VOFIRO-559532 format. One record per atom (N, C-alpha, C, CB): x, y, z; residue in three letters. Coordinates in steps of 0.05 Angstrom, whole numbers, padded with zeros to 5 digits, always signed. Glycine has a CB too. Layout:
% residues N
XYZALA...
***
This chain:
% residues 236
+00016-00028+00001MET+00000+00007-00006MET+00018+00033-00002MET-00028+00016+00018MET+00005+00047-00019THR+00021+00076-00016THR+00008+00094-00003THR+00028+00089-00041THR+00010+00113+00005ASN+00002+00141+00016ASN+00010+00159-00003ASN+00014+00149+00045ASN+00006+00166-00028SER+00018+00182-00046SER+00010+00214-00037SER+00008+00173-00075SER-00003+00218-00014ALA-00017+00242-00013ALA+00008+00261+00013ALA-00057+00234+00000ALA+00026+00238+00015LEU+00044+00247+00030LEU+00071+00247+00014LEU+00044+00232+00055LEU+00071+00234-00010ASP+00095+00244-00019ASP+00104+00272-00038ASP+00101+00224-00032ASP+00120+00282-00031PRO+00153+00274-00024PRO+00154+00276+00002PRO+00178+00295-00037PRO+00154+00259+00029LEU+00163+00257+00058LEU+00188+00259+00054LEU+00156+00233+00073LEU+00200+00271+00080VAL+00225+00285+00081VAL+00228+00279+00107VAL+00225+00316+00073VAL+00242+00260+00124VAL+00246+00270+00155VAL+00278+00273+00167VAL+00230+00246+00174VAL+00276+00292+00186LEU+00299+00302+00191LEU+00306+00286+00223LEU+00298+00336+00189LEU+00330+00262+00228THR+00329+00256+00255THR+00349+00268+00265THR+00329+00229+00262THR+00346+00273+00297GLY+00363+00271+00314GLY+00372+00257+00338GLY+00363+00285+00318GLY+00390+00268+00357ALA+00394+00243+00375ALA+00375+00236+00396ALA+00420+00244+00389ALA+00351+00250+00396GLY+00328+00247+00407GLY+00314+00224+00405GLY+00316+00263+00401GLY+00314+00216+00364ILE+00304+00189+00365ILE+00315+00168+00371ILE+00296+00183+00348ILE+00344+00169+00384SER+00359+00141+00393SER+00373+00144+00420SER+00382+00132+00370SER+00348+00162+00438ALA+00352+00163+00465ALA+00340+00141+00484ALA+00343+00186+00472ALA+00313+00129+00462ALA+00305+00107+00479ALA+00317+00079+00474ALA+00277+00105+00478ALA+00340+00086+00449SER+00352+00063+00449SER+00379+00063+00463SER+00354+00055+00423SER+00384+00084+00488GLY+00411+00081+00508GLY+00435+00092+00489GLY+00418+00045+00521GLY+00430+00104+00466VAL+00455+00111+00454VAL+00466+00136+00466VAL+00451+00114+00425VAL+00491+00138+00481PRO+00503+00160+00494PRO+00506+00189+00473PRO+00534+00147+00504PRO+00510+00205+00481THR+00516+00230+00467THR+00538+00234+00468THR+00506+00251+00474THR+00555+00258+00468TYR+00577+00271+00478TYR+00578+00281+00503TYR+00582+00289+00465TYR+00548+00292+00506ARG+00547+00301+00535ARG+00546+00270+00565ARG+00513+00322+00534ARG+00561+00287+00583GLY+00560+00265+00604GLY+00572+00238+00591GLY+00528+00259+00616GLY+00590+00243+00584VAL+00595+00209+00574VAL+00608+00192+00607VAL+00629+00208+00540VAL+00625+00207+00622GLY+00626+00196+00644GLY+00644+00179+00646GLY+00607+00188+00650GLY+00652+00151+00670GLY+00669+00133+00668GLY+00704+00146+00660GLY+00655+00115+00646GLY+00713+00124+00640PHE+00742+00143+00642PHE+00743+00171+00629PHE+00768+00128+00627PHE+00726+00177+00611TRP+00727+00203+00594TRP+00714+00228+00612TRP+00710+00199+00563TRP+00715+00218+00640GLN+00704+00245+00655GLN+00730+00271+00660GLN+00691+00233+00690GLN+00751+00255+00646ASN+00769+00279+00655ASN+00773+00294+00628ASN+00800+00270+00671ASN+00761+00285+00608TYR+00761+00302+00581TYR+00734+00309+00578TYR+00770+00288+00555TYR+00740+00331+00560ARG+00715+00345+00546ARG+00714+00330+00520ARG+00718+00378+00541ARG+00695+00319+00514ALA+00689+00296+00486ALA+00698+00312+00466ALA+00655+00285+00478ALA+00684+00339+00470GLN+00688+00348+00435GLN+00718+00362+00434GLN+00659+00377+00422GLN+00735+00356+00458ASP+00760+00361+00453ASP+00766+00339+00436ASP+00778+00364+00476ASP+00765+00310+00440LEU+00762+00286+00429LEU+00756+00283+00394LEU+00741+00274+00446LEU+00737+00299+00395ALA+00726+00296+00370ALA+00725+00319+00348ALA+00702+00288+00376ALA+00752+00323+00338THR+00769+00346+00321THR+00785+00342+00311THR+00780+00363+00329THR+00795+00345+00285PRO+00818+00337+00268PRO+00851+00341+00288PRO+00817+00359+00236PRO+00847+00361+00304GLU+00869+00375+00317GLU+00873+00347+00339GLU+00860+00409+00332GLU+00859+00343+00350ALA+00856+00322+00375ALA+00874+00295+00363ALA+00818+00313+00383ALA+00854+00285+00337PHE+00872+00259+00326PHE+00898+00265+00317PHE+00859+00245+00302PHE+00902+00292+00303GLN+00934+00298+00289GLN+00950+00296+00319GLN+00938+00336+00269GLN+00946+00308+00340HIS+00960+00304+00363HIS+00959+00282+00375HIS+00955+00320+00378HIS+00943+00266+00386ASP+00940+00241+00396ASP+00924+00224+00387ASP+00934+00241+00417ASP+00929+00213+00368PRO+00908+00188+00353PRO+00904+00164+00365PRO+00917+00178+00327PRO+00919+00156+00387ALA+00918+00135+00410ALA+00892+00136+00416ALA+00934+00138+00436ALA+00892+00168+00429LEU+00873+00171+00456LEU+00842+00173+00430LEU+00883+00208+00484LEU+00852+00187+00417VAL+00825+00191+00398VAL+00811+00161+00400VAL+00834+00200+00362VAL+00825+00145+00386TRP+00813+00118+00382TRP+00809+00114+00400TRP+00823+00099+00371TRP+00820+00111+00422ARG+00805+00095+00451ARG+00781+00105+00451ARG+00817+00101+00483ARG+00774+00135+00453PHE+00745+00140+00454PHE+00727+00128+00439PHE+00741+00161+00449PHE+00736+00127+00409TYR+00721+00111+00394TYR+00711+00086+00392TYR+00730+00112+00379TYR+00734+00066+00399HIS+00728+00045+00416HIS+00713+00042+00436HIS+00744+00038+00425HIS+00711+00061+00457TRP+00690+00061+00474TRP+00667+00067+00467TRP+00693+00072+00491TRP+00668+00086+00448ARG+00636+00088+00438ARG+00614+00074+00423ARG+00635+00105+00425ARG+00642+00058+00398ARG+00632+00031+00385ARG+00618+00011+00411ARG+00661+00013+00369ARG+00629+00009+00431ASN+00626-00014+00444ASN+00599-00007+00450ASN+00646-00020+00468ASN+00595+00021+00466LEU+00565+00028+00475LEU+00554+00023+00453LEU+00557+00056+00485LEU+00550+00037+00430VAL+00527+00035+00411VAL+00529+00002+00401VAL+00530+00059+00383VAL+00545-00013+00404HIS+00536-00039+00389HIS+00521-00053+00405HIS+00556-00055+00378HIS+00526-00038+00430GLN+00495-00060+00453GLN+00470-00052+00450GLN+00494-00055+00492GLN+00469-00020+00429CYS+00442-00012+00424CYS+00425-00026+00401CYS+00443+00018+00419CYS+00400-00030+00409LYS+00380-00037+00379LYS+00370-00022+00375LYS+00360-00055+00375LYS+00360-00013+00354PRO+00336+00006+00343PRO+00306+00001+00363PRO+00329-00004+00304PRO+00294+00031+00366ASN+00279+00025+00378ASN+00247+00036+00359ASN+00289+00037+00406ASN+00218+00031+00376GLN+00200+00026+00358GLN+00198+00053+00334GLN+00172+00021+00376GLN+00212+00074+00344ALA+00211+00095+00319ALA+00226+00091+00297ALA+00220+00120+00326ALA+00254+00076+00301HIS+00266+00073+00281HIS+00250+00053+00261HIS+00292+00064+00290HIS+00241+00032+00272TYR+00225+00013+00260TYR+00200+00023+00245TYR+00217-00005+00279TYR+00190+00043+00252LEU+00164+00051+00248LEU+00168+00076+00220LEU+00149+00064+00282LEU+00194+00088+00229LEU+00206+00101+00195LEU+00214+00080+00178LEU+00235+00121+00195LEU+00222+00061+00175ALA+00231+00039+00161ALA+00203+00035+00143ALA+00242+00013+00182ALA+00185+00024+00167SER+00158+00023+00161SER+00145+00037+00137SER+00147+00032+00183SER+00144+00063+00147ILE+00133+00086+00128ILE+00146+00084+00104ILE+00136+00115+00139ILE+00172+00091+00105GLU+00191+00086+00080GLU+00176+00063+00061GLU+00222+00075+00091GLU+00169+00034+00066ASP+00159+00016+00049ASP+00137+00026+00038ASP+00155-00007+00059ASP+00122+00048+00050LYS+00100+00056+00041LYS+00089+00078+00024LYS+00092+00056+00057LYS+00117+00086+00019LEU+00122+00115+00002LEU+00135+00112-00017LEU+00135+00136+00013LEU+00130+00119-00041GLU+00146+00121-00066GLU+00164+00140-00062GLU+00131+00126-00091GLU+00164+00161-00049ASP+00184+00189-00060ASP+00196+00188-00023ASP+00158+00232-00075ASP+00209+00184-00012PHE+00218+00183+00015PHE+00243+00185+00023PHE+00212+00165+00025PHE+00261+00203+00036VAL+00281+00210+00039VAL+00284+00211+00073VAL+00283+00233+00023VAL+00309+00202+00086LEU+00312+00197+00117LEU+00335+00214+00112LEU+00316+00164+00133LEU+00337+00239+00127ILE+00358+00256+00134ILE+00369+00250+00167ILE+00346+00286+00130ILE+00391+00241+00168THR+00399+00242+00192THR+00428+00254+00206THR+00395+00220+00196THR+00423+00265+00236GLN+00449+00279+00240GLN+00464+00249+00259GLN+00445+00316+00260GLN+00451+00235+00260ASN+00461+00209+00277ASN+00485+00195+00264ASN+00436+00186+00281ASN+00500+00186+00281VAL+00521+00171+00272VAL+00516+00140+00276VAL+00544+00179+00286VAL+00501+00129+00295ASP+00493+00110+00302ASP+00482+00084+00285ASP+00481+00120+00314ASP+00484+00085+00265GLY+00471+00066+00246GLY+00441+00048+00247GLY+00491+00047+00244GLY+00428+00059+00270LEU+00406+00039+00280LEU+00385+00052+00257LEU+00395+00040+00319LEU+00383+00078+00241HIS+00365+00073+00225HIS+00363+00049+00200HIS+00364+00095+00218HIS+00389+00036+00188GLN+00397+00016+00168GLN+00395-00004+00187GLN+00426+00019+00152GLN+00400-00006+00213ALA+00397-00034+00224ALA+00364-00038+00231ALA+00418-00037+00252ALA+00350-00017+00227ALA+00318-00021+00222ALA+00304-00023+00199ALA+00305-00001+00232ALA+00326-00029+00180ASP+00319-00034+00148ASP+00309-00005+00133ASP+00290-00060+00145ASP+00313+00012+00146SER+00311+00038+00127SER+00333+00032+00105SER+00318+00070+00146SER+00329+00048+00075ARG+00345+00044+00058ARG+00355+00074+00051ARG+00335+00028+00037ARG+00333+00090+00049ARG+00338+00115+00035ARG+00354+00137+00053ARG+00312+00126+00025ARG+00376+00129+00058VAL+00389+00150+00090VAL+00407+00165+00080VAL+00407+00133+00119VAL+00405+00186+00086ILE+00436+00208+00086ILE+00441+00220+00118ILE+00429+00243+00062ILE+00467+00204+00114GLU+00483+00217+00141GLU+00497+00236+00143GLU+00498+00203+00152GLU+00490+00258+00152LEU+00497+00283+00154LEU+00529+00283+00161LEU+00479+00297+00174LEU+00528+00269+00185HIS+00548+00273+00205HIS+00563+00248+00205HIS+00537+00279+00230HIS+00562+00230+00181GLY+00581+00207+00178GLY+00568+00179+00194GLY+00612+00216+00191GLY+00582+00162+00194SER+00578+00135+00213SER+00605+00129+00230SER+00572+00106+00192SER+00593+00117+00254ILE+00614+00108+00269ILE+00623+00087+00268ILE+00611+00108+00289ILE+00612+00066+00244TRP+00620+00041+00234TRP+00637+00040+00209TRP+00599+00027+00229TRP+00642+00066+00203ARG+00655+00072+00172ARG+00675+00091+00181ARG+00632+00087+00146ARG+00706+00074+00166LEU+00727+00087+00167LEU+00737+00098+00150LEU+00739+00077+00173LEU+00756+00124+00150LYS+00766+00128+00128LYS+00795+00135+00127LYS+00752+00146+00117LYS+00805+00123+00111CYS+00834+00139+00102CYS+00849+00162+00106CYS+00835+00143+00083CYS+00868+00170+00119THR+00881+00197+00126THR+00898+00197+00096THR+00904+00197+00159THR+00906+00181+00080LYS+00921+00188+00067LYS+00910+00189+00034LYS+00943+00171+00075LYS+00891+00161+00030CYS+00884+00162+00005CYS+00851+00163+00001CYS+00897+00140-00008CYS+00838+00170+00018GLU+00818+00176+00023GLU+00796+00146+00021GLU+00815+00200+00006GLU+00799+00127+00023ASN+00791+00101+00019ASN+00772+00097+00039ASN+00813+00082+00021ASN+00749+00095+00041ARG+00724+00089+00059ARG+00721+00059+00057ARG+00695+00104+00049ARG+00708+00048+00084TRP+00698+00022+00081TRP+00684+00012+00111TRP+00724+00004+00071TRP+00674+00006+00115MET+00646-00004+00134MET+00668-00030+00152MET+00610-00023+00107MET+00666-00021+00178ASP+00683-00039+00196ASP+00664-00045+00222ASP+00712-00022+00206ASP+00648-00072+00218LEU+00621-00070+00242LEU+00632-00094+00272LEU+00583-00088+00222LEU+00657-00096+00270THR+00673-00108+00294THR+00675-00099+00315THR+00694-00113+00290THR+00673-00109+00337VAL+00667-00100+00360VAL+00677-00118+00385VAL+00639-00096+00359VAL+00700-00122+00391PRO+00727-00099+00387PRO+00742-00098+00361PRO+00750-00105+00409PRO+00749-00083+00352MET+00762-00083+00329MET+00788-00100+00331MET+00767-00055+00322MET+00807-00103+00307LYS+00822-00121+00310LYS+00856-00101+00313LYS+00815-00143+00283LYS+00846-00078+00310GLU+00871-00059+00311GLU+00863-00039+00331GLU+00880-00045+00282GLU+00883-00032+00352ASP+00877-00004+00369ASP+00884+00017+00350ASP+00896+00001+00397ASP+00903+00026+00332LEU+00905+00042+00307LEU+00904+00022+00279LEU+00934+00061+00309LEU+00877+00031+00277PRO+00864+00011+00248PRO+00882+00028+00227PRO+00821+00013+00239PRO+00887+00016+00208THR+00904+00022+00186THR+00878+00019+00157THR+00934-00003+00187THR+00896+00029+00135CYS+00876+00028+00104CYS+00883+00001+00098CYS+00885+00052+00073CYS+00868-00015+00091PRO+00868-00047+00073PRO+00884-00042+00041PRO+00827-00061+00065PRO+00883-00010+00037LYS+00879-00007+00015LYS+00916+00006+00006LYS+00848+00012+00012LYS+00923+00015+00032CYS+00952+00037+00027CYS+00962+00038+00052CYS+00947+00072+00017CYS+00953+00026+00075GLY+00967+00017+00105GLY+00970+00044+00122GLY+01004+00001+00100GLY+00962+00060+00116ALA+00956+00086+00128ALA+00944+00083+00153ALA+00939+00102+00112ALA+00951+00100+00165LEU+00934+00106+00192LEU+00896+00113+00183LEU+00953+00140+00208LEU+00877+00098+00194ALA+00849+00106+00187ALA+00842+00121+00215ALA+00828+00078+00178ALA+00815+00136+00209ARG+00805+00156+00226ARG+00774+00141+00221ARG+00812+00193+00217ARG+00762+00150+00246PRO+00728+00143+00240PRO+00720+00168+00214PRO+00703+00150+00278PRO+00705+00153+00206ASP+00695+00171+00191ASP+00663+00185+00190ASP+00701+00160+00170ASP+00671+00208+00208ILE+00654+00225+00222ILE+00666+00257+00217ILE+00653+00214+00255ILE+00643+00273+00212ILE+00647+00299+00210ILE+00649+00309+00246ILE+00620+00313+00190ILE+00674+00316+00247TRP+00688+00322+00276TRP+00682+00355+00275TRP+00728+00313+00279TRP+00685+00366+00306PHE+00679+00391+00302PHE+00694+00404+00284PHE+00679+00403+00323PHE+00690+00432+00280GLY+00707+00447+00256GLY+00708+00444+00230GLY+00728+00445+00260GLY+00696+00410+00220GLU+00707+00404+00195GLU+00673+00406+00186GLU+00728+00371+00190GLU+00682+00412+00161PRO+00651+00411+00141PRO+00634+00394+00138PRO+00652+00413+00119PRO+00613+00394+00129LEU+00595+00362+00116LEU+00601+00360+00095LEU+00563+00359+00112LEU+00595+00332+00084ASN+00612+00330+00057ASN+00593+00341+00035ASN+00622+00296+00050ASN+00597+00358+00018ALA+00584+00375+00006ALA+00562+00360-00007ALA+00599+00390-00011ALA+00567+00329-00024GLU+00541+00323-00036GLU+00527+00313-00022GLU+00539+00310-00055GLU+00527+00303+00003ASP+00505+00298+00017ASP+00491+00318+00028ASP+00511+00283+00035ASP+00501+00344+00040LEU+00486+00358+00041LEU+00467+00373+00016LEU+00499+00368+00054LEU+00484+00379-00006GLU+00471+00383-00033GLU+00439+00364-00038GLU+00496+00373-00057GLU+00445+00339-00030ARG+00423+00318-00034ARG+00397+00328-00015ARG+00434+00286-00024ARG+00408+00332+00019ALA+00390+00343+00035ALA+00376+00362+00030ALA+00398+00348+00054ALA+00393+00382+00021TYR+00373+00410+00011TYR+00361+00408-00011TYR+00385+00436+00006TYR+00365+00390-00031PHE+00347+00382-00046PHE+00314+00366-00046PHE+00362+00373-00056PHE+00325+00348-00026ALA+00306+00337-00015ALA+00279+00358-00006ALA+00319+00323+00007ALA+00289+00372+00018ALA+00277+00391+00029ALA+00262+00402+00018ALA+00287+00404+00038ALA+00276+00408-00003GLY+00261+00442-00018GLY+00235+00418-00039GLY+00298+00471-00051GLY+00245+00404-00042ARG+00217+00394-00062ARG+00198+00370-00045ARG+00230+00377-00097ARG+00200+00371-00010SER+00183+00355+00002SER+00157+00371+00003SER+00194+00347+00029SER+00136+00352+00004ARG+00107+00363+00011ARG+00095+00367+00040ARG+00087+00343-00001ARG+00118+00341+00057PHE+00115+00347+00081PHE+00146+00344+00099PHE+00091+00327+00090PHE+00147+00355+00113MET+00174+00339+00134MET+00171+00332+00159MET+00198+00355+00140MET+00183+00318+00172LEU+00181+00311+00199LEU+00208+00314+00210LEU+00170+00283+00204LEU+00210+00333+00235VAL+00235+00338+00247VAL+00233+00324+00268VAL+00243+00365+00252VAL+00251+00298+00279ILE+00247+00291+00300ILE+00264+00281+00316ILE+00232+00280+00299ILE+00270+00292+00346GLY+00293+00293+00360GLY+00317+00307+00352GLY+00298+00272+00363GLY+00314+00334+00346THR+00333+00349+00339THR+00331+00373+00356THR+00333+00353+00311THR+00357+00389+00369SER+00359+00409+00378SER+00350+00442+00359SER+00384+00405+00385SER+00351+00433+00332SER+00353+00449+00315SER+00372+00473+00313SER+00333+00455+00314SER+00391+00473+00324VAL+00416+00494+00334VAL+00441+00487+00318VAL+00425+00491+00369VAL+00442+00464+00310VAL+00469+00451+00296VAL+00470+00455+00264VAL+00470+00417+00302VAL+00483+00481+00259GLN+00476+00488+00233GLN+00505+00468+00210GLN+00477+00529+00232GLN+00507+00459+00188PRO+00478+00473+00170PRO+00454+00452+00173PRO+00485+00479+00131PRO+00450+00439+00194ALA+00424+00415+00189ALA+00410+00425+00198ALA+00422+00388+00198ALA+00405+00449+00214ALA+00389+00463+00223ALA+00372+00484+00200ALA+00404+00474+00244ALA+00382+00486+00178GLN+00368+00507+00159GLN+00355+00483+00143GLN+00388+00531+00139GLN+00353+00464+00147ILE+00347+00436+00122ILE+00310+00443+00132ILE+00368+00385+00134ILE+00304+00440+00152PRO+00275+00450+00161PRO+00269+00474+00144PRO+00273+00458+00193PRO+00285+00490+00149ILE+00275+00517+00140ILE+00274+00521+00105ILE+00296+00541+00153ILE+00290+00501+00096ILE+00288+00499+00069ILE+00260+00490+00059ILE+00308+00482+00061ILE+00251+00472+00073ALA+00232+00454+00072ALA+00203+00476+00072ALA+00236+00432+00099ALA+00207+00492+00098HIS+00186+00514+00100HIS+00175+00531+00077HIS+00197+00533+00116HIS+00198+00542+00069GLU+00204+00560+00051GLU+00191+00554+00026GLU+00232+00563+00049GLU+00194+00530+00021ALA+00184+00516-00005ALA+00156+00506-00001ALA+00203+00489-00013ALA+00139+00514+00021GLY+00108+00508+00018GLY+00110+00482+00035GLY+00095+00504-00015GLY+00130+00465+00040ALA+00119+00439+00060ALA+00109+00449+00084ALA+00142+00416+00069ALA+00097+00424+00094ARG+00078+00418+00116ARG+00095+00410+00143ARG+00059+00393+00106ARG+00103+00431+00159LEU+00132+00424+00185LEU+00121+00420+00209LEU+00156+00451+00192LEU+00129+00382+00206ILE+00121+00373+00236ILE+00138+00367+00251ILE+00107+00352+00239ILE+00141+00375+00273GLU+00167+00372+00291GLU+00155+00357+00312GLU+00183+00400+00302GLU+00171+00335+00323ILE+00168+00321+00352ILE+00192+00323+00365ILE+00161+00290+00351ILE+00188+00338+00390ASN+00203+00338+00404ASN+00199+00346+00434ASN+00217+00349+00391ASN+00210+00342+00450PRO+00197+00337+00484PRO+00200+00375+00490PRO+00228+00308+00515PRO+00220+00382+00483GLU+00224+00420+00484GLU+00215+00429+00460GLU+00259+00434+00486GLU+00212+00450+00470ILE+00209+00475+00442ILE+00230+00486+00437ILE+00192+00499+00446ILE+00233+00491+00410THR+00265+00490+00394THR+00269+00513+00379THR+00269+00465+00370THR+00285+00517+00373PRO+00281+00553+00352PRO+00268+00541+00331PRO+00316+00575+00336PRO+00265+00516+00322LEU+00242+00504+00298LEU+00214+00512+00293LEU+00236+00477+00303LEU+00210+00510+00326THR+00180+00511+00341THR+00164+00531+00317THR+00182+00530+00379THR+00176+00551+00330ALA+00159+00576+00315ALA+00154+00570+00283ALA+00179+00607+00316ALA+00172+00562+00270PHE+00159+00550+00234PHE+00146+00528+00236PHE+00183+00540+00209PHE+00141+00509+00251ALA+00128+00485+00250ALA+00097+00489+00246ALA+00134+00470+00276ALA+00079+00477+00230ASP+00056+00477+00228ASP+00043+00464+00245ASP+00050+00471+00209ASP+00060+00434+00258VAL+00051+00425+00280VAL+00075+00412+00293VAL+00029+00408+00276VAL+00073+00414+00324HIS+00090+00411+00343HIS+00080+00391+00364HIS+00095+00437+00354HIS+00088+00367+00358LEU+00085+00346+00381LEU+00101+00345+00401LEU+00086+00323+00373LEU+00095+00360+00422ARG+00108+00351+00444ARG+00111+00324+00465ARG+00102+00366+00456ARG+00136+00311+00461GLY+00135+00285+00472GLY+00159+00264+00460GLY+00107+00273+00465GLY+00163+00244+00472SER+00186+00229+00455SER+00170+00223+00432SER+00200+00199+00468SER+00200+00213+00410ALA+00195+00203+00391ALA+00184+00183+00384ALA+00208+00202+00384ALA+00180+00165+00398ILE+00168+00135+00394ILE+00141+00146+00403ILE+00182+00107+00415ILE+00122+00156+00421SER+00099+00164+00426SER+00087+00173+00407SER+00098+00178+00443SER+00090+00194+00402GLN+00085+00232+00385GLN+00089+00211+00347GLN+00133+00272+00398GLN+00109+00197+00347LEU+00114+00189+00319LEU+00090+00170+00313LEU+00143+00173+00314LEU+00092+00150+00332ALA+00062+00129+00330ALA+00041+00147+00325ALA+00053+00109+00361ALA+00035+00164+00335LEU+00003+00179+00342LEU+00001+00194+00317LEU+00000+00203+00371LEU+00020+00206+00311TRP+00023+00222+00281TRP+00013+00199+00260TRP+00061+00232+00273TRP+00027+00179+00258TRP+00024+00163+00236TRP+00003+00146+00234TRP+00043+00150+00232TRP-00008+00150+00261GLU-00039+00129+00271GLU-00061+00151+00249GLU-00052+00132+00321GLU-00056+00180+00258SER-00077+00207+00255SER-00076+00204+00226SER-00066+00243+00267SER-00058+00207+00204ILE-00055+00207+00180ILE-00058+00175+00159ILE-00030+00220+00179ILE-00060+00155+00173SER-00059+00128+00159SER-00082+00124+00148SER-00053+00103+00177SER-00091+00118+00119PRO-00119+00113+00112PRO-00126+00088+00128PRO-00125+00109+00081PRO
***
């Protein structure tokens, strides 16, 4: 069954959709990392200065995320994708839980914790092993040091991914914004593009955000409960 009245539907997700899955954020990392500012471990400068320390941090994060599973909101978005011909999911998350829930049309704005990038030849590859075989992973093509394929603080987003996200937003009929603070640029601009192009904007967030004033509908609550209620209300 398809619901062409919603096409094109574009979804933007942030950390809030993975909160119920227990995915840790950069805030409140605790434990071994309580003596560090996580932001200081997620920069090109930190990696250049001490790649071993940065990789220890990412091994720790990968282990935590590995224990997390998609929740009902992830699975519902995958189900909605199956029902629509024109659907794009844009995420700021790096946890891979959308793909684990079988979402296919996903744009990862900030990269993936499960993908590595060579620091020399730019080769990219997936590595789902936990724990990883090497403390300091190397490129399988050229042998150079690898890094997580994540957009770090101070780095620009991948231009192609950002262009795809802007294009999708600009042609959307409906746009769902789920669990994002709407303050991190340039991702925060994506719903505004949709709004200015005439899309109906639905925000799901337990808090008021800078986007709320632009939203046609603000559903205040958890991603799991509010997404289910919204979908139930518009499903035939």
